[in-house]
N, C-alpha and C positions, 0 to 999 in steps of 0.2 A: 368468152375465152381467146385470146389472143396466140394467132397463128402466124409465123415468122417465115420466108422465104430463105432457103439456103442453099445454094450450089452445092449440087450434089457429089462433083469432083472434092468438094473439100470432107464433106461426111466418109468417103472414101480415104482420103489422105489424113486424117484424123484418125482414124482405125488401123490403119499403116504405119503412122508415124508413131502409134501408140506401142508397135509390136504386138496388135492383141489378135487372137484368132477370131475372123470374122462370124464364122456361125455361133461362135457364143458371144460376141457382140449381138448378132442379129435374135439370139434366144432372147435376150435381155431388154433389146427395144422391135419387138414383133413389127412394128410398122417401118422400120430401117428401110426395106426395098422399096415401101412404097415411096417415101422420102427422094427414095437416092432415084426412083423413077417419075418423080415429083404428080405422080396421080393422089400424094396427100403433101401435107404440110406441117410440121411438126408444131406443138405449141411453144411456149417459151418456158413452161417449166421442162418441158421435156428435152428441149435445147438441153437446157443446163445441168442437167440429168446425165445427157450425152456428154457433155464437155467433162462433167467430173468423171465420168467412169471411161475416158480416153487420155483424159490427162492433158488437157488442151485449153486454154486460154481461151474463154468464150468468145470473147471477141474476133476471135482470129476467125471465127466460122462465118462471120460475117463480112469478111474480104471476100473481091472476088476469083483470087488466086490463090494456094496455099502460099503463105511467107516463104523464104530460103532461109532456113534456120543453121547458125555455125556455134561452135562454142566460144565463149567468151575470152577466151585467150587459146595461145596458141595450140594447134591441136597433132601431135607427133605421132599418131597411133597408126598403124599399118596393119594388112591385112595381106599375104604374100605379096609382099612389094608396092599395095597401092594403096592409096591415102581411104581412109574412113570418112565417108560421103555426109549422111545423114545421122547425126549424135540423138539418142533419145530420150525421151522427155526425163527420163527417169534421172542421166547424167546433164542434162541443162539445168532442172530445176538443185540436183548438186551442187552444179557451180555457183548460179546464183544466189542459191541460199549462203554459202561461205565467201563469197563476193560482201555478203549485207555484214556478216560477221567479221570480217576484217576489214571494214569501211567503220564500222564501230569501233573495234578496237585502236585502229589506225589515230580515230579521232580522241580515243581516252588514253594513249600512251602518249600523244602529243600534251596533251590540256596537262597531263602530269607531269611534264615535262623529261620526258623519256630520251634518253640520245638512242640514234640510229644504231644500228646492230653491226658491228664493224666487221661480219665474214660473210652479211648478206653480199654478193657482187663481186666478192675478195678475189675470185677465181676467171680463168677465162678456159675457153677451148683448147688453147694453146698450152693451159697449164700442166705440167707433168701430172698424168696419172697417179704415183705412188704418192707423190705430195701433197695430190689433192683429196686423196683417201685420209693421209696421216693430218691434215689438217681441220676435217671433222671427226676425226678421233681422239684431238687432242682439246679441239672443241667443247666438245660432248663426255671426254672423259669416259669415252665405252667401248675400251679396248677387248683381243682375242680370249685373254685370260679372266676379265670380269665377264664374260658372255660364258666359257668355260665353268665357272663355279655356278652359273645358276642352273637347276635340275631341270625343268622344259623349257619347252619354247615361249609359252604363252609368259612366263616368267621375265624371259630375255628381251619378248618383243614389250614386256612392259617397262621393261625398264629404260630399252632405248627410248621408246618415248618419252620417259619422265626426264630423261638424260636432255632429251631435244628440247623439252617443255620449259626445263631449269634456264637452257640457253636462250631461252626468247621466242622459239618458235610456237605457233597453235599447230598442233597436230591432231586433227579429226579424224575418227577412223567409228564407219558404221557401214552396215551392210543393206539398209535400209534405205528409203527418201526419208529426207527429214526424221519423222516418229511413227510416219505411218507403215507398220509393219506388214501389213499389206502389199507395200511396194518393195520388193527385195532387188538390192544391185544384185547384176551381173559382172562378175567377173572377167567373164570374156569378153566382154566390152570396153573396159577402163581399169586398171588396178589402184589408178591413183594419179592424183595430180597437186603442180606445187603452183602455188599464187606469191612470186617475190615482192615483200616491201619493205624498207629499211627499218620500219615500226613494227610491223604486222607481218610476219611470214608466216604464210600458211599451208601446209601439208596436209591432204586428204588420202585417205589409204582407203580402198575399198575392204572395208570388214567383212564381204563373202567370202573373198579368196583363205585358204589357209591361212594359220598364223606363221608357221617358216615362210611363206611367201610373202606375206606384208613385211617379213624383213627386207626384203630383195626391194621393196615397191619403198619404204621407207627411205632406204638408204639411196637409192635411185632419185626420189624426190627431194631429199638433202642436198645432192650433186646441184641439182637447178637450183635450189635458194642460195649455195656458194656460187653459183653461176649470174647468181641475179635475175632469171629469167624463167618466166611463167609459161608453165605448160600441163597439158593434158596427157598423161603417158600410156602406154602399155606395156610397162616394162619388166622384161621374161630376159633370162640367163640363157635361152634357145639363140635367139637370134643376134645376128651383129646390124643393128641398124642402119638404114641409107641416109638419114640424117645425122649430120656428125655431132649437134647436141647429146642425143639420144645416144649416139654410140660412145661417148663420151663421158655421159652419166653413167650408162651401164658397167663402162670400165672403171669408174672409180667406185662405184656400188661394190660392185665383183673385190676390188683390192679393198674395199674396206670392212669388208662381211669375211672374205675368205684371202687373206693376203698370199699372194703367189709363192712366195718362198717357203712359207709354212705345208704349202702340200705339196711343193717338190721335197722337204723332207719330211713329211710325217705319210704319204702316200703310200702305202705297200701293194706294188704291179703283180707278186705273186699271190694275194687272199683274191680269195670270191670277189668281183667287181661288186654284186648286189651290197655283201657285209659291208666290204670297205667303205662302200657309199652313204649306209646307213649310220657307220661309225665316225665317218667326218663330219656328217650332216650334224648330228649330237653332239661333237665338238665344237663345231662354231654355230649351232642354233642356227644355222639357216636349211632351206629344203633341200633334197636330194636332188634336186633339180639344180639347184646354183652350184652344189658338188661336184656334178657329172661334168657342167660346164669347165671349172676351173681345173678338174682332171684333164678336160683335153686342151687347157690353154698350157698347161705342165708340161705337156707330150706325154700321158699317160695312156691317150686313147686315139687309136685311127679316128680319120673323120667319119669313117662309114661306120665305125665301133661306136662313137660317141652318139653319131643319130638313133643307130638300135637300142642305145639303153634310153636312151631320154625319150623316145616315142614307149617303149614298153612301162618307164616308168610316170609317164603322163597317165596310161590307162588304169596304170595300178592307185594311181592315188583320185583318179576319178571317182574308183570304186569305193571309196570309203565313205561314210556314210561322215554327213556334215555335224561339228557340233552343237551342243543346246547353250539354248539365253543363258542370259549369268542374273543378277541382281538391276534392277532398272535405276537403282541411283548411284549405283558403282558404274554401270553403262554410261548415265549419260556424260560426263567428264571426260570419257573418253571417246564419244562422238564428237563433243563439240569443242575439247579441248579442256584440261582443267584450269589451264592460266584464264581463258577467255572465260568460263564461267564464274570464274573467283571474282573475277574483275567485274562481272556483268550485273553479279548478285550484289558485290558491295555498292555498285555504284546507282543501281537501283534501289537500294535500301537508303544509299544516300541522299536521293529523290533528283538525283543528276539525272538517270537513265526513266523511261516512263514504264511501269509495269508492262502496260500494252505490248511497248516494242520487246522488252526484255522476252515475255513469254513467247511472243512470235518468233526471236531467234531461238529460244531452246527447246520449241516445240511444244509449251506445255499449254492447257486450256485452263489449269485450277491453280488458285493462287496457292493452295494446302501442298501442291509439288512443289512450288518455289520456293515458300518456306523451308520445307522439310530439306528440300538439294540445299539449300543456305546452311542448315546446321549439320546436313554430311558433310559441306566442306569446310567448315570451321568458320562460316563467316556468320557472325551473330544477328539471327532477326527479331 
């Protein structure tokens, strides 16, 4: 039985990195304390199990010191005006998987002779906010009136994603890591990210967030694409980010979803604030938090009143029950992007992409699942 030497600090680092309760890990691995004290050594099989449980590449556990991990794209997230130092393995793996999909689609689009998308990198942070919002709105053909005609936030978000997909943007939305339903993403860690590319721009939305909040995240990440700048973001209507790029993207996304001139015309100051906030949220199909911010921007609330209302609304939303899951074959195109899924399935059926690679990028293990997805997408199998 092969036993291996491991730096005890790496074992503790792996548990901390995975943000797991040490007591829960110790219960699953009764000899963990002995490994850390070097009174016993794990077998290779035990170390592999530990690596899987803590979501760490097993090679890391043979290093002398823990590696310094950073998100491979610019990280603009902040907490109380301080940068977020250590990304979780869930965030890292999600970004890595989206990078693999983006690289594949970039090569696919280039081989198909597709031209660069003109809107990627078409704006700068010096661009006028209202003009920037209009550029995105006109490209996607998704204005306020179109949203107003949709009965629910879910349908509005679905339409928003579809318009972005039609424009050439790979919008991926998931609340889990890959296809692992046991590894749920945390909306408090990140709400989305953008990966700019002239042929394969990617926007990822954390599906663990509410549908109405995802509208703002999608708009924020689209602003990043129009800037041609990749970034992982914590897009929130409440804060005024210190980073100039994030501040501009927040302003553009707010103007895209809730134009300030409309708020000034439609906000009724004499009406109960809670009822008015809910009415405007339904009107614009955005979260009540975004509406509160725009009322404040329009001069309808003092700074103190805004903070009180915002904090109260955050507490109310946290108390709401989570939504239920949906049909698997309907969720896959949402999770990986319909545009990407159709291209990948077609390329694989034509023999240009290995089934092994396609299954990996889709998060499938069975050919039957792949074939069924192809039929659901209208790609003949």
